[in-house]
C-alpha positions as a LaTeX table, in Angstrom:
\begin{tabular}{lrrr}
\hline
Residue & $x$ (\AA) & $y$ (\AA) & $z$ (\AA) \\
\hline
Met1 & $-3.80$ & $-3.01$ & $-36.07$ \\
Asn2 & $-5.65$ & $-1.68$ & $-39.03$ \\
Asn3 & $-7.10$ & $-5.10$ & $-39.60$ \\
Gly4 & $-9.31$ & $-4.86$ & $-36.52$ \\
Lys5 & $-7.30$ & $-7.54$ & $-34.37$ \\
Cys6 & $-5.28$ & $-7.03$ & $-31.40$ \\
Glu7 & $-1.55$ & $-7.84$ & $-32.02$ \\
Cys8 & 0.62 & $-9.49$ & $-29.71$ \\
Ile9 & 3.39 & $-7.27$ & $-28.44$ \\
Gly10 & 4.82 & $-9.18$ & $-25.67$ \\
Val11 & 4.13 & $-12.62$ & $-23.64$ \\
Ala12 & 3.60 & $-13.21$ & $-20.15$ \\
Thr13 & 4.33 & $-16.24$ & $-18.48$ \\
Phe14 & 2.53 & $-17.31$ & $-15.13$ \\
Asn15 & 2.86 & $-20.64$ & $-13.06$ \\
Ile16 & $-0.79$ & $-21.69$ & $-12.24$ \\
Asp17 & $-1.09$ & $-24.55$ & $-9.95$ \\
Gly18 & 2.28 & $-25.96$ & $-11.36$ \\
Glu19 & 1.60 & $-25.48$ & $-14.82$ \\
Thr20 & 3.47 & $-22.92$ & $-16.84$ \\
Lys21 & 0.74 & $-20.93$ & $-18.89$ \\
Gln22 & 1.84 & $-18.08$ & $-21.53$ \\
Phe23 & $-0.46$ & $-15.30$ & $-22.75$ \\
Gly24 & $-0.23$ & $-12.76$ & $-25.60$ \\
Leu25 & $-0.06$ & $-8.89$ & $-24.66$ \\
Thr26 & $-1.49$ & $-6.29$ & $-26.33$ \\
Gln27 & $-0.65$ & $-2.47$ & $-26.10$ \\
Asn28 & $-3.87$ & $-2.04$ & $-24.42$ \\
Asp29 & $-2.52$ & $-4.73$ & $-21.77$ \\
Phe30 & 0.51 & $-2.71$ & $-21.10$ \\
Gly31 & $-1.54$ & 0.46 & $-20.90$ \\
Leu32 & $-3.67$ & $-1.24$ & $-18.05$ \\
Phe33 & $-0.68$ & $-2.54$ & $-16.36$ \\
Lys34 & 0.77 & 1.08 & $-16.31$ \\
Glu35 & $-2.66$ & 2.41 & $-14.89$ \\
Arg36 & $-2.64$ & $-0.20$ & $-12.36$ \\
Glu37 & 0.63 & 0.51 & $-11.12$ \\
Glu38 & $-0.44$ & 4.19 & $-10.69$ \\
Lys39 & $-3.22$ & 3.36 & $-8.70$ \\
Leu40 & $-1.24$ & 0.92 & $-6.43$ \\
Gln41 & 1.41 & 3.47 & $-6.00$ \\
Glu42 & $-1.28$ & 6.03 & $-5.21$ \\
Arg43 & $-2.63$ & 3.68 & $-2.51$ \\
Ile44 & 0.49 & 3.09 & $-1.05$ \\
Asp45 & 1.44 & 6.70 & $-0.76$ \\
Asn46 & $-1.98$ & 7.27 & 1.01 \\
Thr47 & $-1.58$ & 4.37 & 3.19 \\
Ser48 & 2.18 & 5.47 & 4.43 \\
Lys49 & 0.69 & 8.82 & 5.09 \\
His50 & $-2.05$ & 7.60 & 7.19 \\
Leu51 & 0.52 & 5.23 & 9.05 \\
Glu52 & 2.56 & 8.28 & 9.80 \\
Gln53 & $-0.41$ & 10.15 & 11.33 \\
Leu54 & $-1.35$ & 7.21 & 13.39 \\
Ala55 & 2.33 & 7.10 & 14.72 \\
Glu56 & 2.16 & 10.78 & 15.42 \\
Glu57 & $-1.10$ & 10.54 & 17.22 \\
Lys58 & 0.11 & 7.19 & 19.37 \\
Ala59 & 3.35 & 9.38 & 20.54 \\
Lys60 & 1.03 & 12.33 & 21.63 \\
Leu61 & $-1.09$ & 9.84 & 23.34 \\
Glu62 & 1.75 & 8.22 & 24.98 \\
Asn63 & 3.25 & 11.41 & 26.28 \\
Lys64 & $-0.27$ & 12.31 & 27.91 \\
Leu65 & $-0.51$ & 9.11 & 29.53 \\
Ala66 & 3.11 & 9.54 & 30.96 \\
Val67 & 2.32 & 12.81 & 32.28 \\
Leu68 & $-0.92$ & 11.52 & 33.95 \\
Asn69 & 0.88 & 8.46 & 35.25 \\
Gln70 & 3.44 & 10.98 & 36.64 \\
Ser71 & 0.81 & 13.26 & 38.26 \\
Val72 & $-0.84$ & 10.21 & 39.90 \\
Ala73 & 2.18 & 8.68 & 41.10 \\
Ser74 & 3.39 & 11.96 & 42.76 \\
Ser75 & $-0.14$ & 12.78 & 44.20 \\
Gln76 & 0.46 & 8.99 & 45.58 \\
Val77 & 3.77 & 9.97 & 47.20 \\
Lys78 & 2.11 & 13.18 & 48.69 \\
Val79 & $-0.46$ & 10.96 & 50.82 \\
\hline
\end{tabular}
């Protein structure tokens, strides 16, 4: 790489609109792929945590609703 040119260290093959295309990959490309992978994993982890929090909140609200429904039903029976 001392000559100022990017040296191909790998090849990526893609099927684009039914046509196979190949692209040369440099060390920089692999670094970018690794960085993107880390960012995507971070997003997945954050989304998973958020979904867990939503599930917990949903369960709490469902329990509160069940208690309210129970008290309404029991108050209707007393009448």
